[in-house]
C-alpha positions, 0 to 999 in steps of 0.5 A: 730169212724166215717170215716171223710167227705172226701168232699173237702170242708170241711177243718177242722182236715186238714193241708189244714185247719190249713195252710188256718188259720194262712194264715188268721192270717197274712194277715192283718202283711203282707200287712202291711210289703210289704207295708212297703218297698213302696206304691203298687197294691194290684195285686202286693202285693200279688207276692211280698208275693208270691215272698218273701216267694218263694212260700210258700204261694200266697193270691188268695186275700187281698181286704178284709186285707185290706179294714179291713187297711184302715179304720182303718186307717192303709193304704190309697189309694195312686196313681191310675194309668192307666194301660198301658191295660187300667185297673185302678191301686189304689197303696196303702200306711201304714200311721205312724197309720200302722208302729205302728200297724205293731210294734204291730203286730210284737211282738204279732206274735214273743211272740206267736211263742215263746211260742208255741216253749215253750211248744214244749220243754216241750216234754216229761217233761209235768210233770216237775216242776209244783206241779201235780201228775198224 
């Protein structure tokens, strides 16, 4: 057996890789969730998600998800505000279509979690009731 590559750029097969993939899979849902609470600018969304997750989730950037959600009409730019440090902050709001998409995402997410839990509940009992002999 070949030893695993210890290069830090290669994350496949590690819990860090799984964490990254789960974050990617839930980013749109989390962005829509926080925007459902109130209009926010990108950095505020990142901080809100980190705060709500008690520091367990943090994002380097949300821009890809934000632009994708905007392009599909799930969020819209609501205001541009000049901050105290002279930066333009672009606020985003969830749209009616985004509300529906968030509902759908939450249902699919819960169904997925429930299915994984069902599979894990069969630990040590894989052959029960499948009609196959080993």
